[in-house]
Structure formats: structure tokens, C-alpha cells
C-alpha positions in Angstrom: 80.8 144.6 67.2 80.9 146.9 64.7 85.1 147.4 64.3 84.7 143.4 64.3 82.9 144.2 61.1 84.2 146.9 59.5 87.7 145.4 59.7 86.0 142.3 57.9 84.6 144.5 55.5 88.6 145.8 54.9 89.7 142.5 54.7 87.0 141.3 52.0 87.4 144.0 50.1 90.7 146.6 51.1 93.1 143.8 50.1 92.6 142.2 47.0 92.0 146.3 45.5 96.0 146.9 47.4 96.6 143.9 45.8 95.0 144.7 42.4 97.5 148.0 42.2 100.6 146.9 43.4 100.4 144.9 40.3 99.3 147.2 37.9 101.5 148.9 38.5 104.5 146.1 38.5 102.6 145.4 35.0 103.3 148.6 33.9 107.1 149.3 34.8 107.5 145.6 33.0 109.4 146.2 29.9 110.1 144.1 26.7 113.1 145.5 25.4 114.9 144.4 21.7 116.3 145.3 19.2 119.7 144.8 17.0 123.0 145.5 18.2 125.6 145.7 15.2 130.0 147.1 15.4 130.5 150.5 14.7 132.4 150.3 11.9 130.9 148.5 9.5 127.5 148.3 10.9 126.6 144.1 10.5 125.2 142.4 13.2 127.3 141.2 15.6 126.6 137.4 18.0 127.1 136.1 20.2 126.8 140.0 22.6 125.8 139.4 26.4 122.9 141.8 27.0 123.0 141.7 30.8 120.4 143.1 33.3 123.5 145.6 35.6 122.7 144.0 39.5 120.4 140.9 38.9 122.1 139.0 36.4 119.6 138.6 33.9 120.8 138.3 30.3 120.3 136.8 26.4 122.7 136.6 23.8 122.2 137.9 20.3 121.8 135.5 17.9 123.6 134.8 14.2 122.3 137.9 13.4 122.7 140.5 16.2 119.2 140.3 17.3 117.8 140.0 20.9 114.9 140.6 23.5 115.0 140.7 26.9 111.9 141.4 29.1 113.5 144.5 31.5 111.7 146.8 34.2 111.7 150.7 34.0 114.7 152.5 35.7 116.8 148.9 34.8 120.5 149.4 33.3 121.4 146.4 30.3 125.4 146.2 29.7 126.3 144.8 26.7 129.6 143.1 26.4 131.4 140.9 24.0 135.0 140.1 23.5 136.7 142.9 21.4 134.8 145.4 21.7 133.9 148.2 24.7 131.6 147.9 27.0 128.0 149.4 26.7 125.3 150.5 29.5 122.0 151.4 28.5 119.3 152.8 30.8 115.9 151.7 30.3 114.1 155.7 31.2 111.7 155.0 34.2 109.1 157.9 32.5 108.7 155.8 29.1 106.0 155.8 27.5 104.1 152.2 26.7 106.1 149.1 27.3 108.3 148.1 24.4 111.2 149.9 23.4 113.5 148.6 20.6 117.3 150.1 20.3 120.3 149.9 17.8 122.8 149.4 19.8 127.1 150.0 18.2 129.7 148.3 19.6 133.4 150.2 19.3 136.4 147.4 18.7 137.6 147.3 21.6 142.2 147.4 20.6 144.3 146.1 23.3 147.9 145.9 21.6 149.7 142.9 24.0 153.4 142.9 24.5 155.6 141.0 21.8 156.5 136.8 21.7 159.1 136.1 19.5 159.3 131.7 19.7 162.1 130.2 18.7 162.8 126.6 18.0 165.0 124.4 19.0 168.3 123.7 16.5 168.3 120.3 18.1 166.7 117.3 20.4 169.8 117.2 22.4 169.6 121.1 23.4 166.1 121.1 24.1 166.7 117.7 26.0 169.3 120.3 27.9 167.7 122.6 28.4 164.4 121.1 30.4 167.1 119.3 32.0 168.2 122.3 33.7 164.5 124.3 33.9 164.7 126.0 37.3 161.3 124.9 39.1 160.0 127.4 41.2 158.8 125.4 45.0 155.9 124.8 46.0 153.7 126.3 49.2 155.5 122.5 51.2 158.9 123.1 50.3 158.6 126.7 51.0 157.4 125.7 54.4 159.9 122.9 55.1 162.5 125.4 54.4 161.5 127.9 56.9 160.7 125.0 59.8 164.4 123.7 59.3 167.0 123.6 61.6 169.6 126.6 60.2 166.5 128.9 59.2 165.0 128.3 63.1 168.8 129.1 65.1 169.0 132.3 62.8 165.6 133.6 63.5 166.5 132.7 67.9 169.4 134.8 67.4 168.0 137.5 65.4 165.4 138.1 66.9 164.6 139.0 70.8 162.6 136.1 73.1 159.0 137.1 73.9 157.6 137.9 76.9 156.7 133.7 77.4 160.3 133.0 76.4 161.7 135.0 78.9 159.6 134.3 81.9 160.3 129.9 81.1 164.1 130.9 80.9 164.0 132.4 83.8 162.4 129.6 85.8 164.8 127.4 84.4 167.7 128.7 85.5 165.8 129.2 89.2 165.4 125.6 89.6 168.6 124.7 88.6 169.3 127.1 91.2 167.5 125.7 93.6 168.3 122.3 92.9 171.8 122.2 94.4 171.5 124.9 96.6 173.8 123.9 100.0 175.4 121.8 98.5 177.6 120.8 94.9 176.2 121.7 91.7 175.5 118.2 89.7 178.3 117.1 86.8 177.6 115.9 83.3 180.2 114.1 83.2 178.7 111.1 83.8 175.2 111.7 82.0 174.7 109.6 78.9 172.6 112.7 77.4 175.6 115.3 78.1 178.1 113.1 76.3 175.7 112.3 73.4 175.3 116.7 72.7 178.8 117.1 72.9 179.9 113.8 70.3 177.8 115.1 68.4 178.7 118.6 68.4 182.5 118.0 68.0 181.2 115.9 65.0 179.7 119.3 63.8 183.0 121.3 63.8 182.0 123.6 67.3 184.8 123.2 68.9 187.2 124.3 66.1 188.3 127.3 66.5 187.9 129.6 63.7 
């Protein structure tokens, strides 16, 4: 009975104290970060700069004067990014006194050299139409698959690569089946087989029997 009363008192008084302590610790780690982002060469405010807490995806964008304000935690890393400028990573100190911090962040321009592009205009419409008609369009995935599955390509692959274990086993049993089918008698003749004649005529039309 005594243990039950102590357990009840712990639930009644202990948990609220623990939750309150945890809330106080979290409250102490919250920092209101505000500041301005400027260009390092002209010291002008940069609008549209992304101010993002790395790892959490939370962020803000500077206004037209480069000013921003965001709530972060002590120890967070803040990344400043803008088109045409080198990104900058800033860490909020864990031992920061108080819950506010101001910052003036300078951004350095990032120079990118692109390959030269020469634009020429066609002298006449006829030349443009001719070049457009002769333009070679690369094959799409469907056309590439169709060419890979063509009969000529499959025959070339079959002649270049050895048979697999399954194909070799099937051919072995097929040959033995033909041999055992006519065992003790003359083998069957395909002279009266219409399928054999069809294959012969097809091969003759394709020129398979021409002297090379």
C-alpha cells in the first residue's frame, strides 16, 4: 500500500516537474535570428536570398532590402544561397547567451564561365527548310528496343555467343527425340512436308543457296 501511494505521488508531482524542466531546456535553446544579407563588393542588400536551416528544411527569404528573421535552435547550421553568389554556411553557437542573435552576412559573387555560343541566322528560308528536313533525330527508347529485337540482330547475337545451359540441354533432348523416334526404321523424309517446302522456298527467295 505504501509503494502504491509513493508511485501515485510520483505521477502526480514528478512528471509535471520533468516536463517543465524539459520545456525550460527547449525554451532556452530557441534563438530568434535576424539580420541582413548584403553583397560583399557593394554592401547593398540582396533580395530573394534563401536562408535555410540545414537538415530541417525550414527557411525564409530576404525581403527587397535583404532583411530576414527566422527562429532556429542553438547549434543549427544556417545556409545562405542565392543565384550568382557563393553559398555560405553559418553555425549558431551552442553556448550563446540569451535567445536572440543578429547577423550581417556578406555574399561573394560566384563567377561562372560558359562556353562561347555563336548564333548564325540562315540567309534564306529554303536553306532552313533543307537543313530542317535533313536533321538527324536520335532514336527514342522504343525505336532502340525495336532494332535490338530485330531478327537480324538476334541471329547475329545467337551466332556470336554460345548457348546457355538451358538452350544446350533443350537441343540435346531435341536431337535425341528425333533419333529415338525413327529408331529401327528409315528416318522420315520432309519431301512431302509442306512446312519444310515453305522454309525452302523462303530461303531460296532470300538467296541463301547462292554461291558466294
